C-alpha positions in Angstrom: 92.4 131.1 108.9 90.9 130.1 105.6 94.2 128.5 104.6 93.8 125.9 107.3 90.3 124.7 106.3 91.3 122.3 103.5 93.7 120.5 105.9 91.0 120.3 108.5 88.6 118.8 106.0 91.2 116.2 105.0 91.8 115.3 108.6 88.1 115.1 109.4 87.2 112.8 106.4 88.8 109.6 107.7 87.3 110.2 111.1 83.8 110.5 109.6 84.3 107.3 107.6 85.4 105.5 110.8 82.4 106.8 112.7 79.9 105.8 110.0 81.4 102.4 109.7 81.5 101.9 113.5 77.8 102.8 113.9 76.7 100.6 111.0 78.7 97.5 112.0 78.0 97.9 115.7 74.4 97.2 114.6 75.2 94.6 111.9 77.8 92.6 113.9 75.5 91.6 116.7 72.6 91.0 114.3 74.8 88.5 112.3 76.1 87.0 115.5 72.5 86.3 116.5 71.7 84.6 113.2 70.3 87.6 111.3 70.3 87.8 107.5 73.0 89.2 105.3 76.1 87.8 106.8 78.7 88.5 104.1 81.1 85.6 104.7 81.0 81.9 104.2 79.6 81.1 107.7 81.6 78.0 108.0 80.2 76.3 104.9 81.8 73.3 103.3 83.5 75.2 100.5 87.0 76.7 100.7 87.1 80.2 102.2 89.2 83.0 100.9 89.2 85.3 103.9 90.0 84.8 107.6 86.3 85.1 108.5 85.1 82.6 105.8 85.7 79.5 108.0 84.0 81.1 111.0 80.3 80.6 111.8 78.2 83.8 111.7 78.1 83.9 115.5 81.9 84.2 115.7 82.4 86.4 112.6 79.7 88.8 113.6 81.2 89.1 117.1 84.7 89.9 115.6 83.2 92.6 113.4 81.3 94.1 116.4 84.4 94.2 118.5 86.3 95.9 115.6 83.5 98.4 115.2 83.6 99.2 118.9 87.4 99.9 118.7 86.8 102.0 115.7 84.1 104.0 117.5 86.4 104.7 120.4 89.1 105.9 118.0 86.7 108.1 116.1 85.5 109.8 119.4 89.1 110.3 120.6 90.3 111.6 117.2 87.3 114.0 117.0 88.3 115.4 120.4 92.0 115.7 119.5 93.0 113.2 122.2 94.4 110.3 120.2 97.4 109.3 122.4 100.1 106.8 121.3 98.2 103.7 122.6 95.0 104.7 120.8 97.0 105.4 117.6 98.7 102.0 117.7 95.3 100.4 118.3 93.9 102.3 115.3 96.7 101.1 113.0 96.5 97.5 114.2 92.7 97.4 113.8 92.9 99.2 110.4 95.5 96.7 109.2 93.2 93.8 110.2 90.2 95.3 108.3 92.1 96.5 105.2 94.8 93.8 104.8 94.0 90.6 106.7 90.2 90.3 106.0 90.0 91.2 102.3 91.1 88.8 99.6 91.9 88.8 95.9 88.4 90.1 95.0 89.6 93.6 95.7 92.3 93.3 93.1 89.9 91.7 90.7 87.3 94.4 91.1 89.9 97.2 90.7 91.4 95.5 87.6 88.3 94.2 85.8 85.6 96.8 86.7 86.9 99.6 84.4 87.2 97.1 81.5 83.7 95.9 82.1 82.4 99.5 82.2 83.9 100.2 78.8 82.5 96.9 77.5 79.0 97.9 78.7 79.2 101.4 77.4 80.3 100.2 73.9 77.6 97.5 73.8 80.0 94.6 74.0 78.6 93.3 77.3 75.6 93.6 79.5 75.3 95.3 82.8 74.7 91.9 84.4 78.4 91.3 84.3 79.1 94.3 86.6 76.2 93.3 88.8 77.6 89.8 89.2 80.9 91.2 90.3 79.4 93.8 92.8 77.8 91.3 95.1 77.2 92.1 98.8 80.2 90.0 99.9 82.5 91.8 97.5 81.1 95.2 98.4 81.5 94.4 102.1 85.2 93.8 101.6 85.5 97.2 99.9 83.7 98.8 102.9 86.0 97.0 105.3 89.1 98.2 103.3 87.8 101.8 103.3 87.3 101.7 107.1 90.6 100.0 107.7 92.5 102.6 105.5 90.8 105.4 107.4 91.8 103.9 110.8 95.4 103.5 109.6 95.5 107.1 108.3 94.2 108.5 111.6 96.6 106.3 113.7 99.6 107.0 111.5 99.0 110.7 111.6 99.0 110.7 115.4 102.1 108.6 115.5 104.0 110.8 113.0 102.9 114.0 114.9 105.4 113.1 117.6 109.0 114.4 117.7 110.6 111.2 116.6 110.5 111.6 112.8 113.0 109.9 110.5 115.5 112.3 108.8 115.7 112.6 105.1 118.9 110.5 104.9 117.5 107.6 107.0 114.2 107.7 105.0 116.1 107.6 101.7 118.2 104.6 102.8 115.1 102.7 104.1 113.2 103.6 100.9 116.0 102.2 98.7 115.9 98.8 100.4 112.1 98.7 100.3 112.0 99.8 96.6 114.5 97.1 95.7 112.1 94.4 97.1 109.0 96.1 95.7 110.6 96.0 92.2 112.1 92.5 92.4 108.9 90.7 93.2 106.8 91.9 90.2 109.8 91.3 87.9 110.0 87.7 89.1 106.2 87.3 88.4 106.5 89.0 85.0 109.4 86.8 83.9 107.4 83.6 84.5 104.3 84.9 82.8 106.1 86.4 79.8 108.1 83.1 79.4 104.9 81.1 79.3 103.4 83.4 76.6 106.5 82.9 74.5 106.3 79.1 75.0 109.1 78.9 77.6 108.0 76.8 80.6 109.6 78.9 83.3 109.1 77.1 86.6 106.6 74.7 85.1 106.5 71.5 83.0 105.9 71.4 79.3 102.7 69.5 79.9 101.3 72.1 82.2 102.3 74.9 79.8 100.3 73.1 77.1 97.4 72.8 79.4 97.3 76.6 80.2 98.3 77.8 76.8 95.0 79.6 76.2 95.2 81.7 79.3 98.9 82.7 79.1 98.0 86.1 77.5 96.1 87.0 80.7 99.1 86.2 82.9 101.3 88.2 80.6 98.9 91.1 80.8 99.1 91.0 84.6 102.8 90.7 84.4 102.9 93.8 82.2 100.9 95.7 84.8 103.3 94.6 87.4 106.3 95.8 85.4 104.6 99.2 85.0 104.1 99.3 88.7 107.7 98.4 89.3 108.9 101.2 87.0 106.7 103.7 88.8 108.0 102.4 92.2 111.5 103.5 91.2 110.3 107.1 91.3 110.0 106.8 95.1 113.8 107.0 95.3 114.7 108.8 92.0 114.7 112.6 91.2 111.9 112.2 88.6 109.7 111.0 91.4 109.9 114.5 93.0 110.2 116.8 89.9 108.1 116.1 86.8 110.4 115.0 84.0 110.9 117.0 80.8 108.7 114.7 78.7 105.6 115.4 80.8 103.5 118.1 79.1 102.5 121.2 81.1 104.0 119.8 84.3 107.7 119.5 83.4 110.0 121.0 86.0 107.3 121.4 88.6 107.4 119.6 92.0 105.4 116.4 92.2 102.9 116.7 95.1 104.3 114.5 97.9 101.0 112.8 98.6 100.4 111.7 95.0 103.1 109.0 94.7 102.9 108.0 98.3 99.2 107.6 98.5 99.1 105.8 95.1 101.7 103.3 96.3 99.8 102.8 99.6 96.5 102.2 97.8 98.2 99.6 95.6 100.0 98.0 98.5 96.9 97.0 100.4 95.1 94.8 97.8 98.5 93.3 96.8 99.1 92.2 100.4 95.6 91.0 100.9 95.6 88.9 97.7 99.0 87.5 98.6 98.0 86.5 102.1 95.0 84.7 100.7 97.2 82.7 98.4 99.6 81.9 101.3 96.6 80.8 103.5 95.3 78.5 100.7 98.7 77.0 100.1 99.4 76.3 103.7 95.9 74.7 104.2 96.4 72.5 101.0 93.6 74.2 99.0 93.8 74.5 95.3 95.6 77.7 94.0 95.2 78.3 90.3 94.2 75.8 87.6 94.1 72.1 88.4 97.6 70.8 88.8 99.1 74.2 89.6 100.0 73.0 93.1 102.7 70.7 91.6 104.2 73.5 89.5 106.6 75.8 91.4 106.3 78.7 88.9 102.6 78.6 89.1 102.3 79.4 92.8 105.6 80.6 94.2 105.5 84.2 92.8 102.1 84.8 94.4 103.5 83.7 97.8 105.9 86.7 97.5 103.0 89.2 97.1 102.7 90.0 100.9 106.4 90.9 100.9 105.8 93.1 97.8 102.9 94.9 99.4 104.8 95.5 102.7 107.9 96.8 100.9 105.7 99.1 98.7 104.1 100.5 101.9 107.4 101.1 103.6 108.8 102.7 100.4 105.8 105.0 100.2 106.0 106.1 103.9 109.8 106.7 103.5 109.2 108.8 100.5 106.6 110.9 102.3 108.8 111.3 105.4 111.7 112.4 103.2 109.7 114.9 101.2 108.3 116.5 104.4 111.7 116.8 106.0 112.7 120.5 106.0 116.3 119.7 105.4 115.6 117.4 102.4 117.5 118.1 99.2 115.4 117.5 96.1 118.0 115.6 94.2 119.1 112.5 96.3 
């Protein structure tokens, strides 16, 4: 009986997160809808919004959050009672995707990427704590809360759906994973090619004049491109043997099985902010808002790679789920 307790605790944690978020936002949503303080979105202000709720007045945005919290509350109660049927599981996944993918924006990626660097700078005395405080504003923290609630909803819903008899076999999961990995590798490579080209003085997808204009910030783009290439390399492990057995060059772990959840959950965690940021760029481009430095809208290489980020995120999520399904299949052979 003791061996089942860790699994039960893991299953209960997302439900507790959903329940806590539901109770909190069932109170905050109506409060904001009635004009109360603390509404974390733009409330229909004149400036350009970066999330789907930014253009909405507080009355509409607060109502949307209240309805989402109500759905989350029902899911939490059903999941706690062990009665999450297929319809409720689908509702949980859809609502979770809305909270974790559609509503957040690029601030999630910015916080995840820059916060560790800022912490090091503060600890070494190179910067003040005010930089971190400026980043962790209530609107940004609210987006992190929404993503945490959304991820928990998707986890609970996906678990219920995968508990059914219709699970993909190892061969089918491997085939789907290979297609998804191909896409999830190609997109960051395209992004990195443009940014490395700019760093080297090659105007890939842009004019010479624009390259001269952004010359000072090309190292930043190249750094992000390098991170993307590292992610692409790790993504290959979702369909390669070294993604299941630790390679020889890994100290202490060489030859041991890689825990199935580690690569899959890491890929899913990365897929969500990538998709959210990409959708924000797509929305801004469609609405005619400025994306990037002034003049970037006329330079294909300056905005087209970001338009592919939602495809990147979706492919990464599919690859992660295919990897997890393949590893959990009893008939799975370790070496594909």
